[in-house]
C-alpha positions in Angstrom: 140.5 72.4 77.2 140.6 72.3 81.0 142.0 75.8 81.1 139.2 77.1 78.9 136.5 75.5 81.0 138.0 76.8 84.2 138.2 80.3 82.7 134.5 80.0 81.7 133.7 78.9 85.3 135.6 81.9 86.8 133.9 84.3 84.4 130.4 83.1 85.1 130.9 83.2 88.8 132.6 86.6 88.6 129.7 88.0 86.6 127.3 86.6 89.1 129.1 88.2 92.0 129.3 91.6 90.2 125.5 91.6 89.4 124.7 90.5 93.0 126.8 93.5 94.3 125.0 95.8 91.8 121.7 94.4 93.3 122.9 95.3 96.8 123.9 98.8 95.8 120.6 99.3 93.9 118.5 98.3 96.9 120.4 100.6 99.2 120.6 103.6 96.8 117.3 103.7 94.9 114.6 106.0 96.3 111.4 104.0 96.2 109.9 100.6 96.4 109.4 100.3 92.6 113.0 100.9 91.6 114.2 98.7 94.4 112.0 95.9 93.3 113.4 96.4 89.8 117.0 96.1 91.0 116.2 93.1 93.2 114.3 91.2 90.5 116.4 91.9 87.4 120.0 92.0 88.5 119.7 89.5 91.4 118.2 87.0 89.0 121.0 87.4 86.5 123.6 87.3 89.3 122.4 84.2 91.0 121.8 82.4 87.7 125.3 83.1 86.6 126.7 81.7 89.9 124.5 78.6 89.6 125.6 78.2 86.0 129.3 78.4 87.0 128.7 75.8 89.7 126.9 73.6 87.3 129.7 73.7 84.7 132.3 73.0 87.5 130.5 70.0 88.8 129.8 68.7 85.3 133.2 69.1 83.8 135.6 68.9 86.8 133.7 66.4 89.0 131.9 64.4 86.3 128.5 65.0 88.0 125.6 66.2 85.9 123.3 68.0 88.4 119.7 68.2 87.3 118.9 70.0 90.6 121.1 72.9 89.6 119.4 73.1 86.2 116.0 73.0 87.8 117.1 75.7 90.2 118.2 77.9 87.4 114.9 77.4 85.5 112.9 78.0 88.7 114.8 81.1 89.5 114.4 82.4 86.0 110.7 82.0 86.1 109.8 83.0 89.7 112.1 85.9 90.5 110.8 88.4 87.8 107.2 87.4 88.6 107.8 87.9 92.3 109.3 91.3 91.7 106.3 92.3 89.5 103.8 91.1 92.1 105.5 92.9 94.9 105.5 96.2 92.9 101.9 95.7 91.9 100.9 95.0 95.5 102.7 98.2 96.6 100.9 100.2 94.0 97.5 98.8 94.9 98.3 99.5 98.6 98.8 103.2 97.7 102.6 103.5 98.0 103.6 106.6 96.2 106.5 106.6 93.8 109.3 109.2 94.1 108.9 112.7 92.7 111.4 111.7 90.0 108.8 109.4 88.4 107.7 110.7 85.0 104.5 108.8 84.3 102.0 106.5 85.8 100.7 104.2 83.1 98.9 101.9 85.5 96.6 104.6 87.0 94.1 104.6 84.2 93.9 100.8 84.2 93.3 100.6 87.9 90.7 103.3 87.9 88.8 101.6 85.1 89.0 98.2 86.9 87.6 99.8 90.1 84.7 101.4 88.2 83.9 98.1 86.5 84.0 96.2 89.8 81.9 98.9 91.4 79.2 98.5 88.7 79.3 94.7 89.1 78.7 95.0 92.8 75.8 97.3 92.3 74.2 94.9 89.8 74.6 92.0 92.2 72.5 93.9 94.9 
């Protein structure tokens, strides 16, 4: 049983390292802020969560220590990292950062224009 658990630990940490390396390559190679944010939020989350899971299993099985801090770290990372990536991309979009020429569509453009028109009409009604 100890060999199976150790293999599981090695696999989860290896998967985490691979996804973290993919994150690094994605950040360096992707052409614009939107695709870089996607690489940073998705694969980095999976990579770090896999490493933390491997560490949690190691300490729980091999050391006999159940770490609630590691579990809370995994949950916190799972919730906050994708939201942070989304907010950074949305802030870049609102600031006017243009996507690469390879981008096929802009689904958010209509929504933003509609929101600007509505907020403009609300401002004129307040005066």
